[in-house]
C-alpha positions in Angstrom: 27.1 -21.2 -25.5 24.8 -18.2 -25.9 26.1 -14.6 -25.8 24.4 -11.2 -25.7 25.5 -8.4 -28.0 24.7 -4.8 -26.9 25.4 -1.6 -28.9 25.2 1.8 -27.2 22.2 3.5 -28.7 21.2 6.5 -26.7 18.2 7.2 -24.6 15.5 4.6 -23.8 11.7 5.2 -23.7 8.8 3.0 -22.9 7.6 0.4 -20.4 9.1 -2.7 -18.9 6.9 -5.2 -17.0 8.5 -6.6 -13.8 8.1 -10.3 -13.1 7.5 -12.1 -9.9 10.5 -12.4 -7.6 12.9 -15.3 -8.3 14.0 -15.5 -4.7 10.5 -15.4 -3.4 9.3 -18.1 -5.8 12.2 -20.4 -5.0 11.2 -20.2 -1.3 7.5 -20.6 -1.9 7.8 -23.7 -4.0 9.3 -25.9 -1.3 6.4 -24.8 1.0 4.3 -27.4 -0.9 6.3 -30.1 0.9 4.6 -29.0 4.2 1.1 -30.2 3.0 -0.6 -33.0 1.1 -3.0 -30.4 -0.4 -2.3 -28.4 -3.6 -0.4 -25.1 -3.6 -0.9 -22.7 -6.5 1.5 -19.9 -7.2 0.6 -17.1 -9.6 2.9 -14.4 -11.1 5.7 -16.9 -11.2 8.9 -15.8 -13.1 9.9 -18.0 -16.1 13.6 -18.7 -15.2 16.0 -21.6 -15.3 16.3 -21.6 -11.5 12.5 -22.2 -11.3 12.9 -25.1 -13.6 15.7 -26.5 -11.5 13.5 -26.3 -8.3 10.7 -27.9 -10.3 13.1 -30.8 -11.2 14.2 -31.1 -7.5 10.6 -31.2 -6.2 9.6 -33.7 -8.9 12.5 -35.9 -7.9 11.0 -36.1 -4.4 7.7 -37.2 -5.7 5.9 -33.8 -5.8 3.8 -32.9 -8.8 4.6 -29.5 -10.5 2.8 -28.2 -13.5 3.6 -24.9 -15.3 0.4 -23.3 -16.6 -0.4 -20.0 -18.4 3.0 -20.0 -20.2 4.8 -20.7 -16.9 3.3 -17.8 -14.9 1.2 -20.2 -12.8 2.7 -23.1 -10.9 0.4 -25.8 -9.7 2.2 -27.9 -7.0 1.1 -30.9 -5.0 3.0 -33.1 -2.5 0.4 -35.6 -1.7 2.5 -38.5 -3.0 6.1 -37.9 -1.8 8.1 -41.0 -2.3 11.7 -39.9 -1.9 13.4 -37.9 0.9 16.8 -37.5 -0.7 17.7 -34.3 -2.6 20.4 -35.5 -4.9 23.7 -33.6 -5.5 23.3 -33.6 -9.3 20.2 -31.3 -8.9 21.1 -29.4 -5.7 24.6 -28.4 -6.9 23.0 -26.1 -9.5 21.3 -23.8 -7.1 21.8 -22.7 -3.5 18.1 -22.4 -2.8 17.8 -26.2 -3.0 18.7 -26.3 0.7 15.1 -25.0 1.4 13.6 -28.4 1.0 15.4 -29.6 4.1 13.2 -27.8 6.8 9.8 -28.7 5.2 10.6 -32.4 4.6 12.0 -32.8 8.1 9.0 -31.0 9.7 6.4 -33.0 7.8 7.9 -36.5 7.7 10.7 -36.5 10.3 13.6 -37.3 8.0 15.4 -35.9 5.0 18.8 -36.3 3.2 19.9 -33.2 1.3 23.1 -32.5 -0.6 25.0 -29.4 0.3 24.1 -26.8 -2.3 25.8 -24.9 -5.1 24.9 -21.8 -7.0 26.8 -18.6 -7.9 30.5 -18.6 -7.0 30.3 -15.5 -4.7 32.0 -16.7 -1.6 31.6 -19.6 0.9 27.9 -18.8 1.8 27.8 -21.6 4.3 24.5 -23.3 5.5 25.6 -23.6 9.1 22.9 -21.2 10.3 20.2 -23.4 8.6 21.5 -26.4 10.4 21.9 -24.8 13.8 18.3 -23.6 13.6 17.0 -27.0 12.9 19.2 -28.6 15.6 17.7 -26.1 18.1 14.3 -27.4 17.1 15.4 -31.0 18.0 16.7 -32.3 14.7 19.5 -34.9 14.7 21.9 -33.9 11.9 24.9 -35.8 10.5 27.0 -34.4 7.7 28.8 -37.0 5.6 29.8 -37.5 2.0 28.6 -34.0 1.1 25.0 -34.7 2.4 23.0 -33.5 5.4 21.3 -36.5 7.0 18.5 -35.2 9.1 16.2 -36.9 11.5 13.4 -35.9 13.9 11.5 -39.1 14.5 9.4 -37.5 17.3 8.8 -34.3 15.3 10.4 -30.9 15.6 9.7 -28.8 18.7 9.5 -25.0 19.2 12.6 -23.1 20.2 14.1 -19.7 20.6 16.6 -19.2 17.8 18.8 -16.2 17.9 20.7 -15.9 14.6 24.2 -14.6 15.1 23.9 -12.8 11.8 21.0 -12.0 9.5 20.4 -14.9 7.0 17.5 -14.8 4.6 17.7 -18.5 3.7 18.1 -19.7 7.3 15.2 -17.6 8.4 13.1 -19.1 5.6 14.1 -22.7 6.4 13.4 -22.2 10.1 10.0 -20.5 9.4 8.8 -23.4 7.3 10.0 -26.0 9.7 8.5 -24.2 12.7 5.0 -24.2 11.1 4.6 -27.9 12.0 6.8 -28.0 15.1 5.3 -28.7 18.5 5.0 -25.4 20.5 6.2 -21.9 19.8 9.3 -20.9 17.8 10.8 -17.4 18.1 13.3 -16.3 15.5 15.4 -13.4 16.7 17.6 -11.3 14.4 15.5 -12.7 11.6 15.8 -11.4 8.1 13.3 -8.7 7.1 13.3 -9.0 3.3 10.1 -8.7 1.3 10.6 -12.4 0.3 10.3 -13.3 4.0 7.1 -11.3 4.3 5.7 -13.0 1.2 6.5 -16.5 2.5 4.8 -15.7 5.8 1.7 -14.5 4.0 1.6 -17.7 1.9 2.1 -19.9 4.9 -0.7 -18.1 6.8 -3.0 -18.9 3.8 -2.0 -22.5 4.3 -3.1 -22.4 8.0 0.2 -21.5 9.7 0.2 -19.2 12.7 2.9 -16.6 12.1 3.4 -13.0 13.3 6.2 -10.4 13.2 7.4 -10.9 9.6 9.1 -7.8 8.3 10.6 -7.2 11.8 13.7 -8.8 13.4 11.5 -11.1 15.6 9.2 -13.6 14.0 7.0 -15.9 16.2 5.5 -19.1 14.8 3.0 -21.3 16.7 3.2 -24.8 15.4 0.0 -26.5 14.0 -0.8 -30.1 13.3 -1.2 -29.7 9.6 -1.3 -27.2 6.8 -3.8 -27.1 3.9 -3.7 -25.9 0.3 -3.7 -22.3 -0.9 -3.3 -19.9 -3.9 -0.8 -17.1 -3.6 0.7 -14.5 -6.0 4.5 -14.2 -6.0 5.7 -10.7 -4.9 7.2 -8.4 -7.4 11.0 -9.0 -8.0 12.7 -6.1 -6.4 16.1 -7.0 -7.9 14.7 -7.1 -11.5 13.0 -3.9 -10.7 16.2 -2.2 -9.5 18.1 -3.6 -12.4 15.7 -2.0 -15.0 15.5 1.2 -13.0 19.2 1.5 -13.8 18.7 1.2 -17.6 17.5 4.8 -18.1 19.8 6.0 -15.4 22.7 4.7 -17.5 21.4 5.2 -21.1 19.2 8.3 -20.5 15.6 8.7 -21.3 12.6 7.6 -19.3 11.3 4.1 -18.5 8.2 3.1 -16.6 8.5 -0.1 -14.6 5.1 -1.8 -14.5 4.3 -3.4 -11.2 7.2 -1.6 -9.5 6.8 -0.6 -5.8 8.9 2.0 -4.1 8.7 0.2 -0.7 10.6 -2.7 -2.2 13.6 -0.6 -3.3 13.5 2.4 -1.0 17.2 2.5 0.0 18.2 1.8 -3.6 15.9 4.5 -5.0 17.3 7.0 -2.4 20.9 6.4 -3.8 19.6 6.9 -7.3 18.1 10.2 -6.3 21.4 11.3 -4.7 23.1 10.4 -8.0 20.8 12.6 -10.0 18.1 10.1 -11.1 14.4 10.9 -10.6 12.2 8.0 -9.3 8.5 8.7 -9.1 5.5 6.6 -8.4 2.9 6.2 -11.2 -0.5 4.5 -11.2 1.1 1.5 -13.0 4.4 1.4 -11.1 7.6 3.5 -11.1 9.0 6.0 -13.7 12.7 6.6 -13.8 14.5 9.5 -15.5 18.1 10.7 -15.4 18.1 14.4 -14.7 21.4 15.4 -16.3 23.8 14.1 -18.9 25.9 12.4 -16.2 25.0 11.1 -12.8 26.9 12.2 -9.7 29.2 9.9 -7.7 27.7 8.3 -4.6 29.0 6.0 -1.9 27.2 2.6 -1.4 27.3 0.1 1.4 25.4 -3.2 1.0 23.3 -4.2 4.0 20.5 -6.6 4.8 17.0 -5.3 4.0 15.9 -2.5 4.3 19.4 -1.4 3.4 21.0 -1.3 -0.1 20.7 -4.8 -1.6 23.9 -6.8 -2.4 22.1 -8.1 -5.4 22.1 -4.6 -6.9 25.7 -3.8 -6.1 27.2 -5.0 -9.5 24.5 -3.1 -11.5 25.1 0.0 -9.4 28.8 -0.2 -10.1 28.1 -0.1 -13.9 26.2 3.2 -13.4 28.9 4.7 -11.3 31.6 3.8 -13.9 30.1 6.8 -15.9 29.4 9.1 -12.9 31.0 12.4 -12.3 33.5 12.0 -9.5 34.7 9.1 -7.4 32.4 6.5 -5.7 33.2 4.0 -3.0 31.2 0.7 -2.9 31.6 -1.5 0.2 30.3 -5.1 0.0 29.3 -6.3 3.5 27.2 -9.3 2.6 29.3 -11.7 0.4 33.0 -11.9 -0.2 34.3 -12.3 -3.8 31.4 -10.2 -5.1 33.5 -7.8 -7.2 34.3 -10.3 -10.0 32.6 -8.1 -12.5 35.1 -5.4 -11.9 37.9 -6.8 -14.2 35.3 -7.1 -17.0 34.2 -3.5 -16.5 37.9 -2.5 -16.7 38.0 -4.1 -20.1 35.4 -1.6 -21.1 37.5 1.4 -19.9 36.2 1.7 -16.4 38.5 2.9 -13.6 38.0 0.6 -10.6 40.3 -0.2 -7.7 39.4 -3.1 -5.5 40.8 -3.8 -2.1 39.1 -6.6 -0.2 35.4 -5.7 0.3 35.8 -2.2 -1.0 35.8 -0.9 -4.6 36.7 2.7 -5.5 35.2 3.7 -8.8 36.3 6.9 -10.7 33.8 7.8 -13.4 34.9 8.1 -17.0 33.2 10.1 -19.8 32.2 7.1 -21.8 32.8 3.3 -21.6 33.9 1.4 -24.7 32.4 -1.8 -26.0 34.4 -4.9 -25.5 34.2 -8.7 -25.3 33.5 -9.6 -21.6 32.6 -12.6 -19.6 29.8 -13.0 -17.1 31.0 -14.5 -13.8 27.7 -14.8 -12.0 24.0 -13.8 -12.2 24.2 -10.2 -11.2 27.5 -9.6 -12.8 26.1 -10.7 -16.2 23.3 -8.1 -16.2 25.7 -5.4 -14.9 27.8 -5.9 -18.1 24.7 -5.6 -20.3 23.8 -2.3 -18.5 27.3 -1.1 -19.0 27.0 -1.9 -22.7 24.0 0.5 -22.9 26.3 3.3 -22.0 29.3 2.1 -24.1 30.6 3.3 -27.4 30.4 0.5 -29.9 29.6 -3.1 -29.4 29.7 -5.1 -26.2 29.7 -8.9 -26.3 28.7 -10.6 -23.1 29.7 -14.3 -23.0 28.5 -17.1 -20.6 25.0 -15.6 -20.2 23.6 -18.9 -18.9 24.0 -17.1 -15.5 21.7 -14.4 -16.7 18.9 -16.9 -17.5 18.8 -18.0 -13.9 17.4 -14.7 -12.7 16.1 -12.6 -15.7 13.4 -13.6 -18.1 13.6 -12.3 -21.7 16.2 -9.5 -21.0 16.8 -8.8 -24.7 13.1 -8.5 -25.3 12.4 -6.2 -22.3 15.3 -3.9 -23.1 14.7 -4.0 -26.8 11.1 -2.9 -26.4 12.3 0.4 -24.8 14.9 1.1 -27.6 18.0 -0.7 -26.6 20.0 -2.4 -29.4 20.4 -5.8 -28.0 20.3 -9.3 -29.3 21.1 -12.9 -28.2 23.4 -15.0 -30.4 22.7 -18.6 -29.9 25.6 -20.9 -29.2 26.4 -24.3 -30.6 25.6 -26.2 -27.3 
């Protein structure tokens, strides 16, 4: 199994290109199931999760070709011949549940395994299922699979989500594009990935308005057609690499970065003593003093502080001056990186969904283990600020969400390398 070795090496300098968003691309790819015409996605990230979704779509009979080194995905679902998303594929990735709505809307039936993914809490799919039931779907859960039918087609409905769910909003949006009548999604997610999906679906002929607000209205149409769409910039990769110079010092420019994608996160960095400024090519980030200042963080749905940047922010605050409190309100069990940071000399006290972090002068390199995708990169960031060598094991999580981490950080001066494993 591969591992990453990081040696603290002082300030960073240079540019890091930011890829297309993993979470957006994983949502856009199933949209091909809504039409028998081609869908082309540009600016696609080159990640193992994208390959998993490719395998899933191909298992359903869709054609998926990776072009231009994987940055362009050409998809076509004109020849679907299978409506069962098998456990062996779906278990690898939670986003697999997003094939349910499109298949059900287009062909009136689907069988989809309950999904897997990172071990960061229960993350149930009940909101997905309740939304589809409201649209007239007949659902039966048995043997770990969702058996869904809508022989007369889905119909428009008013769906009021009891809590904000990005995935459920996406599934309902896609299903509603081909439903009869009007669907109104209330308390809908507002993330940039939702906006990106709406823009792509509109290019395919869908009638959608209100994306980016808490109320999204979709007027169903008889069919959708093909389109070409660029995947939005990955705000989580952007935020992650914004933390690199904040932790290690120096200045790094994030090419393709947009402040509107990470406004709440950037505001916390500014409070901590990190300068974030817009440039013609993206965002430039500089730490203003030798140490950052402690800040309190509460994760919230967009436009609040992203849960997917909480672990990385904790790595920064481990070296801050003062005591910070991080409150995780989105997922339970999302402080599993804390024990690994403790091995590096951090001072962290976790009680339920709250972590209290008291900054230390310097972390120390250690052998640590990645427990999930965001935790893995938080340990790499911590290694940039640590004295000596940090060895991060089980980095297969990392490859699900970050392409060529060692290359991107190495190009701005980090001492980082990947050691290939035996398997």
